[in-house]
N, CA, C and O atoms as a GROMACS GRO file, in nm:
protein
  428
    1MET      N    1  -0.877   2.489   3.767
    1MET     CA    2  -0.894   2.362   3.834
    1MET      C    3  -0.990   2.275   3.754
    1MET      O    4  -1.104   2.314   3.729
    2ASN      N    5  -0.946   2.159   3.714
    2ASN     CA    6  -1.027   2.069   3.633
    2ASN      C    7  -1.085   1.960   3.722
    2ASN      O    8  -1.013   1.870   3.766
    3LEU      N    9  -1.215   1.969   3.748
    3LEU     CA   10  -1.281   1.871   3.833
    3LEU      C   11  -1.332   1.755   3.749
    3LEU      O   12  -1.378   1.773   3.637
    4ARG      N   13  -1.322   1.637   3.804
    4ARG     CA   14  -1.379   1.519   3.738
    4ARG      C   15  -1.523   1.509   3.785
    4ARG      O   16  -1.550   1.492   3.904
    5ARG      N   17  -1.614   1.520   3.692
    5ARG     CA   18  -1.756   1.514   3.725
    5ARG      C   19  -1.805   1.370   3.723
    5ARG      O   20  -1.767   1.291   3.637
    6ASP      N   21  -1.889   1.338   3.819
    6ASP     CA   22  -1.948   1.206   3.828
    6ASP      C   23  -2.089   1.210   3.771
    6ASP      O   24  -2.167   1.300   3.804
    7VAL      N   25  -2.122   1.115   3.687
    7VAL     CA   26  -2.252   1.110   3.621
    7VAL      C   27  -2.365   1.105   3.723
    7VAL      O   28  -2.468   1.171   3.706
    8PHE      N   29  -2.348   1.028   3.829
    8PHE     CA   30  -2.455   1.013   3.926
    8PHE      C   31  -2.473   1.137   4.012
    8PHE      O   32  -2.584   1.166   4.056
    9GLN      N   33  -2.366   1.211   4.035
    9GLN     CA   34  -2.380   1.340   4.102
    9GLN      C   35  -2.455   1.437   4.011
    9GLN      O   36  -2.536   1.517   4.057
   10ALA      N   37  -2.427   1.428   3.883
   10ALA     CA   38  -2.492   1.517   3.787
   10ALA      C   39  -2.643   1.491   3.781
   10ALA      O   40  -2.722   1.586   3.781
   11ILE      N   41  -2.683   1.365   3.776
   11ILE     CA   42  -2.827   1.337   3.764
   11ILE      C   43  -2.899   1.340   3.898
   11ILE      O   44  -3.021   1.324   3.903
   12ALA      N   45  -2.824   1.362   4.006
   12ALA     CA   46  -2.888   1.375   4.137
   12ALA      C   47  -2.965   1.507   4.148
   12ALA      O   48  -3.057   1.518   4.228
   13ASP      N   49  -2.928   1.605   4.068
   13ASP     CA   50  -2.993   1.736   4.074
   13ASP      C   51  -3.120   1.736   3.990
   13ASP      O   52  -3.116   1.698   3.873
   14PRO      N   53  -3.234   1.778   4.047
   14PRO     CA   54  -3.360   1.775   3.972
   14PRO      C   55  -3.361   1.866   3.849
   14PRO      O   56  -3.426   1.834   3.749
   15THR      N   57  -3.292   1.977   3.855
   15THR     CA   58  -3.287   2.066   3.738
   15THR      C   59  -3.212   1.999   3.624
   15THR      O   60  -3.254   2.007   3.509
   16ARG      N   61  -3.103   1.932   3.656
   16ARG     CA   62  -3.027   1.864   3.550
   16ARG      C   63  -3.107   1.748   3.492
   16ARG      O   64  -3.100   1.721   3.372
   17ARG      N   65  -3.182   1.678   3.576
   17ARG     CA   66  -3.269   1.571   3.523
   17ARG      C   67  -3.375   1.630   3.431
   17ARG      O   68  -3.407   1.572   3.327
   18ALA      N   69  -3.429   1.745   3.468
   18ALA     CA   70  -3.529   1.811   3.384
   18ALA      C   71  -3.467   1.853   3.250
   18ALA      O   72  -3.532   1.842   3.146
   19ILE      N   73  -3.345   1.900   3.253
   19ILE     CA   74  -3.276   1.938   3.129
   19ILE      C   75  -3.259   1.815   3.040
   19ILE      O   76  -3.282   1.822   2.920
   20LEU      N   77  -3.218   1.704   3.099
   20LEU     CA   78  -3.203   1.581   3.021
   20LEU      C   79  -3.334   1.539   2.956
   20LEU      O   80  -3.335   1.495   2.841
   21LEU      N   81  -3.444   1.553   3.029
   21LEU     CA   82  -3.574   1.519   2.973
   21LEU      C   83  -3.610   1.613   2.857
   21LEU      O   84  -3.667   1.570   2.757
   22LEU      N   85  -3.575   1.740   2.872
   22LEU     CA   86  -3.605   1.837   2.765
   22LEU      C   87  -3.531   1.804   2.636
   22LEU      O   88  -3.590   1.803   2.528
   23VAL      N   89  -3.402   1.776   2.648
   23VAL     CA   90  -3.322   1.755   2.527
   23VAL      C   91  -3.329   1.610   2.477
   23VAL      O   92  -3.271   1.578   2.374
   24ALA      N   93  -3.399   1.525   2.550
   24ALA     CA   94  -3.413   1.385   2.506
   24ALA      C   95  -3.489   1.376   2.374
   24ALA      O   96  -3.462   1.287   2.293
   25SER      N   97  -3.582   1.467   2.353
   25SER     CA   98  -3.665   1.459   2.233
   25SER      C   99  -3.619   1.550   2.120
   25SER      O  100  -3.654   1.528   2.004
   26GLN      N  101  -3.540   1.653   2.154
   26GLN     CA  102  -3.494   1.745   2.049
   26GLN      C  103  -3.370   1.820   2.094
   26GLN      O  104  -3.351   1.843   2.213
   27THR      N  105  -3.287   1.859   1.998
   27THR     CA  106  -3.172   1.942   2.031
   27THR      C  107  -3.222   2.083   2.061
   27THR      O  108  -3.318   2.131   2.001
   28MET      N  109  -3.156   2.148   2.156
   28MET     CA  110  -3.199   2.281   2.197
   28MET      C  111  -3.078   2.368   2.226
   28MET      O  112  -2.971   2.319   2.262
   29THR      N  113  -3.096   2.498   2.210
   29THR     CA  114  -2.992   2.593   2.248
   29THR      C  115  -3.001   2.617   2.398
   29THR      O  116  -3.100   2.582   2.462
   30ALA      N  117  -2.897   2.677   2.453
   30ALA     CA  118  -2.897   2.709   2.595
   30ALA      C  119  -3.012   2.804   2.628
   30ALA      O  120  -3.077   2.789   2.732
   31GLY      N  121  -3.038   2.900   2.541
   31GLY     CA  122  -3.148   2.994   2.564
   31GLY      C  123  -3.283   2.926   2.565
   31GLY      O  124  -3.368   2.958   2.648
   32ALA      N  125  -3.303   2.832   2.474
   32ALA     CA  126  -3.430   2.759   2.469
   32ALA      C  127  -3.446   2.672   2.593
   32ALA      O  128  -3.556   2.659   2.646
   33ILE      N  129  -3.337   2.614   2.638
   33ILE     CA  130  -3.343   2.533   2.760
   33ILE      C  131  -3.374   2.622   2.880
   33ILE      O  132  -3.460   2.591   2.962
   34ALA      N  133  -3.302   2.734   2.890
   34ALA     CA  134  -3.319   2.826   3.003
   34ALA      C  135  -3.461   2.882   3.010
   34ALA      O  136  -3.511   2.910   3.119
   35ALA      N  137  -3.526   2.897   2.896
   35ALA     CA  138  -3.663   2.951   2.893
   35ALA      C  139  -3.762   2.861   2.966
   35ALA      O  140  -3.872   2.906   3.000
   36ASN      N  141  -3.725   2.737   2.990
   36ASN     CA  142  -3.813   2.642   3.059
   36ASN      C  143  -3.799   2.645   3.211
   36ASN      O  144  -3.868   2.571   3.281
   37PHE      N  145  -3.711   2.731   3.262
   37PHE     CA  146  -3.683   2.733   3.406
   37PHE      C  147  -3.697   2.874   3.461
   37PHE      O  148  -3.679   2.972   3.389
   38ASP      N  149  -3.730   2.882   3.589
   38ASP     CA  150  -3.744   3.011   3.657
   38ASP      C  151  -3.615   3.052   3.727
   38ASP      O  152  -3.618   3.122   3.828
   39THR      N  153  -3.503   3.009   3.674
   39THR     CA  154  -3.374   3.045   3.732
   39THR      C  155  -3.297   3.132   3.633
   39THR      O  156  -3.334   3.141   3.516
   40ALA      N  157  -3.191   3.194   3.681
   40ALA     CA  158  -3.109   3.280   3.596
   40ALA      C  159  -3.039   3.196   3.488
   40ALA      O  160  -3.005   3.080   3.511
   41ARG      N  161  -3.020   3.256   3.374
   41ARG     CA  162  -2.955   3.185   3.263
   41ARG      C  163  -2.816   3.133   3.301
   41ARG      O  164  -2.780   3.022   3.262
   42PRO      N  165  -2.734   3.212   3.377
   42PRO     CA  166  -2.604   3.157   3.416
   42PRO      C  167  -2.614   3.028   3.501
   42PRO      O  168  -2.526   2.943   3.496
   43THR      N  169  -2.722   3.017   3.577
   43THR     CA  170  -2.743   2.895   3.656
   43THR      C  171  -2.768   2.777   3.563
   43THR      O  172  -2.714   2.668   3.583
   44VAL      N  173  -2.851   2.798   3.462
   44VAL     CA  174  -2.877   2.691   3.364
   44VAL      C  175  -2.749   2.658   3.288
   44VAL      O  176  -2.722   2.542   3.260
   45SER      N  177  -2.670   2.760   3.256
   45SER     CA  178  -2.543   2.738   3.186
   45SER      C  179  -2.450   2.651   3.270
   45SER      O  180  -2.379   2.566   3.216
   46LYS      N  181  -2.448   2.672   3.400
   46LYS     CA  182  -2.365   2.590   3.489
   46LYS      C  183  -2.413   2.445   3.486
   46LYS      O  184  -2.332   2.352   3.482
   47HIS      N  185  -2.544   2.425   3.487
   47HIS     CA  186  -2.599   2.289   3.478
   47HIS      C  187  -2.559   2.225   3.344
   47HIS      O  188  -2.524   2.107   3.340
   48LEU      N  189  -2.566   2.302   3.237
   48LEU     CA  190  -2.528   2.250   3.105
   48LEU      C  191  -2.380   2.213   3.101
   48LEU      O  192  -2.342   2.113   3.040
   49LEU      N  193  -2.297   2.294   3.166
   49LEU     CA  194  -2.154   2.266   3.173
   49LEU      C  195  -2.129   2.133   3.244
   49LEU      O  196  -2.050   2.051   3.197
   50ILE      N  197  -2.196   2.113   3.355
   50ILE     CA  198  -2.179   1.989   3.432
   50ILE      C  199  -2.225   1.869   3.350
   50ILE      O  200  -2.157   1.767   3.345
   51LEU      N  201  -2.340   1.880   3.285
   51LEU     CA  202  -2.392   1.769   3.204
   51LEU      C  203  -2.302   1.741   3.084
   51LEU      O  204  -2.288   1.626   3.042
   52THR      N  205  -2.241   1.845   3.030
   52THR     CA  206  -2.149   1.828   2.917
   52THR      C  207  -2.018   1.764   2.964
   52THR      O  208  -1.964   1.676   2.897
   53GLU      N  209  -1.968   1.809   3.080
   53GLU     CA  210  -1.844   1.751   3.134
   53GLU      C  211  -1.861   1.603   3.165
   53GLU      O  212  -1.766   1.525   3.152
   54CYS      N  213  -1.980   1.565   3.206
   54CYS     CA  214  -2.009   1.423   3.234
   54CYS      C  215  -2.040   1.345   3.108
   54CYS      O  216  -2.057   1.223   3.112
   55GLU      N  217  -2.047   1.414   2.996
   55GLU     CA  218  -2.076   1.355   2.866
   55GLU      C  219  -2.219   1.304   2.854
   55GLU      O  220  -2.248   1.221   2.767
   56LEU      N  221  -2.307   1.352   2.941
   56LEU     CA  222  -2.448   1.318   2.926
   56LEU      C  223  -2.511   1.399   2.813
   56LEU      O  224  -2.605   1.355   2.749
   57LEU      N  225  -2.457   1.518   2.791
   57LEU     CA  226  -2.498   1.603   2.679
   57LEU      C  227  -2.379   1.626   2.588
   57LEU      O  228  -2.264   1.627   2.631
   58LYS      N  229  -2.409   1.643   2.462
   58LYS     CA  230  -2.307   1.681   2.364
   58LYS      C  231  -2.346   1.817   2.307
   58LYS      O  232  -2.464   1.851   2.297
   59GLN      N  233  -2.245   1.893   2.269
   59GLN     CA  234  -2.267   2.024   2.207
   59GLN      C  235  -2.240   2.013   2.058
   59GLN      O  236  -2.152   1.939   2.013
   60GLU      N  237  -2.318   2.090   1.982
   60GLU     CA  238  -2.298   2.096   1.838
   60GLU      C  239  -2.311   2.242   1.794
   60GLU      O  240  -2.415   2.305   1.814
   61GLN      N  241  -2.206   2.293   1.735
   61GLN     CA  242  -2.205   2.432   1.689
   61GLN      C  243  -2.271   2.439   1.551
   61GLN      O  244  -2.233   2.367   1.459
   62LYS      N  245  -2.371   2.526   1.539
   62LYS     CA  246  -2.438   2.552   1.412
   62LYS      C  247  -2.443   2.703   1.394
   62LYS      O  248  -2.527   2.772   1.452
   63GLY      N  249  -2.351   2.754   1.314
   63GLY     CA  250  -2.341   2.898   1.300
   63GLY      C  251  -2.299   2.959   1.432
   63GLY      O  252  -2.199   2.918   1.492
   64ARG      N  253  -2.375   3.058   1.477
   64ARG     CA  254  -2.344   3.122   1.605
   64ARG      C  255  -2.406   3.051   1.724
   64ARG      O  256  -2.372   3.081   1.839
   65GLU      N  257  -2.494   2.958   1.700
   65GLU     CA  258  -2.565   2.889   1.807
   65GLU      C  259  -2.497   2.758   1.845
   65GLU      O  260  -2.439   2.689   1.761
   66VAL      N  261  -2.505   2.725   1.972
   66VAL     CA  262  -2.459   2.596   2.022
   66VAL      C  263  -2.583   2.518   2.063
   66VAL      O  264  -2.662   2.563   2.145
   67TYR      N  265  -2.598   2.401   2.005
   67TYR     CA  266  -2.712   2.315   2.035
   67TYR      C  267  -2.666   2.200   2.125
   67TYR      O  268  -2.556   2.147   2.111
   68TYR      N  269  -2.753   2.165   2.217
   68TYR     CA  270  -2.727   2.055   2.310
   68TYR      C  271  -2.817   1.939   2.275
   68TYR      O  272  -2.936   1.956   2.246
   69HIS      N  273  -2.760   1.820   2.279
   69HIS     CA  274  -2.841   1.700   2.258
   69HIS      C  275  -2.790   1.589   2.349
   69HIS      O  276  -2.675   1.588   2.392
   70LEU      N  277  -2.878   1.496   2.376
   70LEU     CA  278  -2.851   1.385   2.466
   70LEU      C  279  -2.746   1.293   2.405
   70LEU      O  280  -2.747   1.268   2.284
   71ASN      N  281  -2.657   1.243   2.489
   71ASN     CA  282  -2.559   1.144   2.446
   71ASN      C  283  -2.612   1.006   2.485
   71ASN      O  284  -2.600   0.965   2.600
   72PRO      N  285  -2.672   0.934   2.391
   72PRO     CA  286  -2.735   0.805   2.425
   72PRO      C  287  -2.636   0.701   2.476
   72PRO      O  288  -2.673   0.615   2.555
   73GLU      N  289  -2.512   0.707   2.431
   73GLU     CA  290  -2.414   0.608   2.477
   73GLU      C  291  -2.388   0.621   2.627
   73GLU      O  292  -2.378   0.521   2.698
   74LYS      N  293  -2.377   0.743   2.674
   74LYS     CA  294  -2.353   0.765   2.817
   74LYS      C  295  -2.477   0.726   2.897
   74LYS      O  296  -2.466   0.673   3.008
   75MET      N  297  -2.596   0.753   2.842
   75MET     CA  298  -2.719   0.714   2.910
   75MET      C  299  -2.728   0.562   2.918
   75MET      O  300  -2.781   0.509   3.016
   76LYS      N  301  -2.678   0.491   2.817
   76LYS     CA  302  -2.678   0.344   2.821
   76LYS      C  303  -2.589   0.294   2.934
   76LYS      O  304  -2.621   0.195   3.000
   77GLU      N  305  -2.477   0.363   2.958
   77GLU     CA  306  -2.388   0.326   3.068
   77GLU      C  307  -2.462   0.338   3.202
   77GLU      O  308  -2.451   0.251   3.288
   78VAL      N  309  -2.536   0.447   3.218
   78VAL     CA  310  -2.612   0.469   3.341
   78VAL      C  311  -2.718   0.359   3.356
   78VAL      O  312  -2.734   0.301   3.463
   79ALA      N  313  -2.790   0.331   3.248
   79ALA     CA  314  -2.894   0.228   3.250
   79ALA      C  315  -2.835   0.091   3.281
   79ALA      O  316  -2.895   0.012   3.354
   80SER      N  317  -2.719   0.062   3.225
   80SER     CA  318  -2.654  -0.068   3.250
   80SER      C  319  -2.616  -0.084   3.396
   80SER      O  320  -2.625  -0.193   3.453
   81PHE      N  321  -2.574   0.026   3.457
   81PHE     CA  322  -2.538   0.020   3.599
   81PHE      C  323  -2.662  -0.004   3.685
   81PHE      O  324  -2.656  -0.078   3.783
   82ILE      N  325  -2.772   0.058   3.649
   82ILE     CA  326  -2.895   0.052   3.729
   82ILE      C  327  -2.972  -0.078   3.707
   82ILE      O  328  -3.045  -0.121   3.797
   83GLU      N  329  -2.958  -0.141   3.593
   83GLU     CA  330  -3.036  -0.258   3.556
   83GLU      C  331  -3.034  -0.371   3.660
   83GLU      O  332  -3.141  -0.424   3.692
   84PRO      N  333  -2.919  -0.411   3.715
   84PRO     CA  334  -2.922  -0.520   3.814
   84PRO      C  335  -3.006  -0.484   3.938
   84PRO      O  336  -3.070  -0.571   3.997
   85PHE      N  337  -3.005  -0.357   3.976
   85PHE     CA  338  -3.084  -0.314   4.091
   85PHE      C  339  -3.234  -0.320   4.058
   85PHE      O  340  -3.314  -0.360   4.142
   86ARG      N  341  -3.270  -0.279   3.937
   86ARG     CA  342  -3.409  -0.284   3.894
   86ARG      C  343  -3.458  -0.428   3.893
   86ARG      O  344  -3.568  -0.458   3.939
   87LYS      N  345  -3.375  -0.516   3.840
   87LYS     CA  346  -3.412  -0.657   3.834
   87LYS      C  347  -3.428  -0.715   3.975
   87LYS      O  348  -3.523  -0.789   4.002
   88MET      N  349  -3.336  -0.680   4.064
   88MET     CA  350  -3.344  -0.729   4.202
   88MET      C  351  -3.476  -0.686   4.267
   88MET      O  352  -3.542  -0.767   4.331
   89TRP      N  353  -3.514  -0.559   4.250
   89TRP     CA  354  -3.638  -0.511   4.311
   89TRP      C  355  -3.761  -0.570   4.244
   89TRP      O  356  -3.861  -0.597   4.311
   90ASP      N  357  -3.756  -0.590   4.113
   90ASP     CA  358  -3.867  -0.658   4.044
   90ASP      C  359  -3.887  -0.799   4.101
   90ASP      O  360  -4.000  -0.841   4.128
   91ASP      N  361  -3.776  -0.870   4.119
   91ASP     CA  362  -3.784  -1.005   4.174
   91ASP      C  363  -3.843  -1.004   4.316
   91ASP      O  364  -3.926  -1.088   4.350
   92ARG      N  365  -3.799  -0.910   4.396
   92ARG     CA  366  -3.851  -0.901   4.533
   92ARG      C  367  -4.000  -0.868   4.535
   92ARG      O  368  -4.075  -0.928   4.612
   93PHE      N  369  -4.042  -0.776   4.452
   93PHE     CA  370  -4.184  -0.741   4.447
   93PHE      C  371  -4.268  -0.857   4.394
   93PHE      O  372  -4.379  -0.880   4.440
   94ASN      N  373  -4.214  -0.930   4.296
   94ASN     CA  374  -4.286  -1.047   4.245
   94ASN      C  375  -4.302  -1.154   4.354
   94ASN      O  376  -4.408  -1.216   4.365
   95LYS      N  377  -4.199  -1.175   4.435
   95LYS     CA  378  -4.208  -1.271   4.545
   95LYS      C  379  -4.309  -1.224   4.648
   95LYS      O  380  -4.389  -1.304   4.698
   96LEU      N  381  -4.307  -1.096   4.680
   96LEU     CA  382  -4.403  -1.042   4.775
   96LEU      C  383  -4.545  -1.056   4.723
   96LEU      O  384  -4.636  -1.091   4.798
   97GLU      N  385  -4.564  -1.030   4.595
   97GLU     CA  386  -4.696  -1.046   4.535
   97GLU      C  387  -4.743  -1.191   4.543
   97GLU      O  388  -4.860  -1.218   4.571
   98ALA      N  389  -4.652  -1.284   4.518
   98ALA     CA  390  -4.688  -1.427   4.526
   98ALA      C  391  -4.727  -1.464   4.669
   98ALA      O  392  -4.822  -1.540   4.689
   99ILE      N  393  -4.656  -1.413   4.765
   99ILE     CA  394  -4.688  -1.440   4.906
   99ILE      C  395  -4.825  -1.383   4.940
   99ILE      O  396  -4.905  -1.448   5.007
  100MET      N  397  -4.851  -1.262   4.894
  100MET     CA  398  -4.981  -1.198   4.922
  100MET      C  399  -5.096  -1.275   4.856
  100MET      O  400  -5.202  -1.292   4.916
  101GLU      N  401  -5.077  -1.321   4.734
  101GLU     CA  402  -5.178  -1.400   4.666
  101GLU      C  403  -5.205  -1.532   4.739
  101GLU      O  404  -5.319  -1.575   4.754
  102LYS      N  405  -5.096  -1.595   4.786
  102LYS     CA  406  -5.110  -1.719   4.861
  102LYS      C  407  -5.183  -1.694   4.992
  102LYS      O  408  -5.266  -1.774   5.033
  103TYR      N  409  -5.152  -1.584   5.056
  103TYR     CA  410  -5.216  -1.546   5.181
  103TYR      C  411  -5.366  -1.521   5.160
  103TYR      O  412  -5.448  -1.564   5.241
  104LYS      N  413  -5.400  -1.453   5.052
  104LYS     CA  414  -5.542  -1.424   5.019
  104LYS      C  415  -5.619  -1.553   4.995
  104LYS      O  416  -5.734  -1.566   5.038
  105SER      N  417  -5.556  -1.648   4.927
  105SER     CA  418  -5.626  -1.773   4.893
  105SER      C  419  -5.648  -1.862   5.016
  105SER      O  420  -5.736  -1.948   5.014
  106THR      N  421  -5.570  -1.844   5.120
  106THR     CA  422  -5.589  -1.924   5.241
  106THR      C  423  -5.698  -1.869   5.330
  106THR      O  424  -5.742  -1.938   5.422
  107LYS      N  425  -5.742  -1.749   5.307
  107LYS     CA  426  -5.848  -1.687   5.391
  107LYS      C  427  -5.984  -1.725   5.344
  107LYS      O  428  -6.083  -1.683   5.403
   0.00000   0.00000   0.00000
């Protein structure tokens, strides 16, 4: 059964977000990634499979080892989706700050 993985479902899990943070700075093997967690290696492998299926991670075979690294293009897609929401909240907080400053100056 071939499931279509959703990027946002993938990053909803805190372990998968932690894996993304780990491999953001360097490529790592599954064993090196698993060493950072207190869970069974097959559990980490399942997380890696999901992140790979979503194309958030890419695999690279080097000899007998498989290295995982972040896929920046897919992360840009996620950031592009989130950007309008970030801007909206920035604007709202800026307006609230202006109201609070105006309120302080009237006292």
